[in-house]
C-alpha positions in Angstrom: -58.1 5.7 16.6 -56.5 7.4 19.6 -53.6 5.0 19.8 -52.6 5.7 16.2 -52.8 9.5 16.7 -50.6 9.2 19.8 -48.0 7.2 17.7 -48.0 9.9 15.0 -47.5 12.6 17.7 -44.6 10.7 19.3 -43.1 10.0 15.9 -43.2 13.6 15.0 -41.2 14.4 18.1 -38.7 11.6 17.4 -38.3 12.6 13.7 -37.8 16.3 14.7 -35.2 15.2 17.2 -33.3 12.7 15.1 -33.2 14.9 12.0 -32.9 18.2 13.8 -35.8 19.7 11.8 -38.8 21.2 13.7 -40.8 21.4 10.4 -41.1 17.6 10.0 -44.6 16.2 10.8 -45.2 12.5 10.8 -48.0 11.7 8.3 -49.0 8.5 6.6 -47.5 9.4 3.3 -44.2 10.7 4.6 -41.1 8.9 3.3 -37.4 9.1 3.8 -37.1 11.0 0.5 -39.1 13.8 2.1 -36.7 14.4 5.0 -33.2 15.9 4.7 -30.7 13.5 6.4 -33.0 10.5 6.3 -30.4 8.3 4.7 -29.2 4.8 5.8 -27.4 6.2 8.8 -30.3 8.4 9.7 -32.6 5.4 9.4 -30.5 3.4 11.9 -30.6 6.3 14.3 -34.4 6.7 13.8 -35.1 3.0 14.4 -32.8 2.9 17.5 -34.8 5.8 18.9 -38.1 4.3 18.0 -37.2 1.0 19.6 -36.1 2.8 22.8 -39.1 5.1 23.1 -41.8 2.5 22.2 -40.1 -0.5 23.8 -40.3 -2.5 20.6 -37.8 -4.2 18.3 -37.5 -4.3 14.5 -35.5 -6.8 12.5 -33.4 -5.5 9.6 -35.9 -7.1 7.2 -38.8 -5.2 8.9 -37.0 -1.9 8.7 -36.2 -2.2 5.1 -39.7 -3.3 4.1 -41.4 -0.3 5.5 -42.1 2.2 2.6 -43.7 5.1 4.5 -44.5 6.4 7.9 -48.0 5.1 7.7 -46.6 1.5 7.4 -44.3 2.3 10.3 -47.1 3.4 12.5 -49.1 0.2 11.6 -46.1 -1.9 12.6 -45.5 0.0 15.9 -49.2 -0.3 16.7 -49.1 -4.1 16.1 -46.0 -4.5 18.2 -47.2 -2.4 21.2 -50.6 -4.1 21.2 -48.9 -7.6 21.0 -50.6 -8.6 17.8 
């Protein structure tokens, strides 16, 4: 789906910027454990950037329930489509 690939592309840019690592690529199986600096503070910075760039909001419960980038992409997709 085109929308999903666009989200992955945008997330790759966001991840690279937030974690200052040009080698990071957003993929469905990517987790915080795979990225240097993606700790609790990094997670807050990441979600603040995602919320700003995509125009969506996440509750603390939503943020903590997402286990991988694939689940994050699904959540963003639902929010931007209004479902």
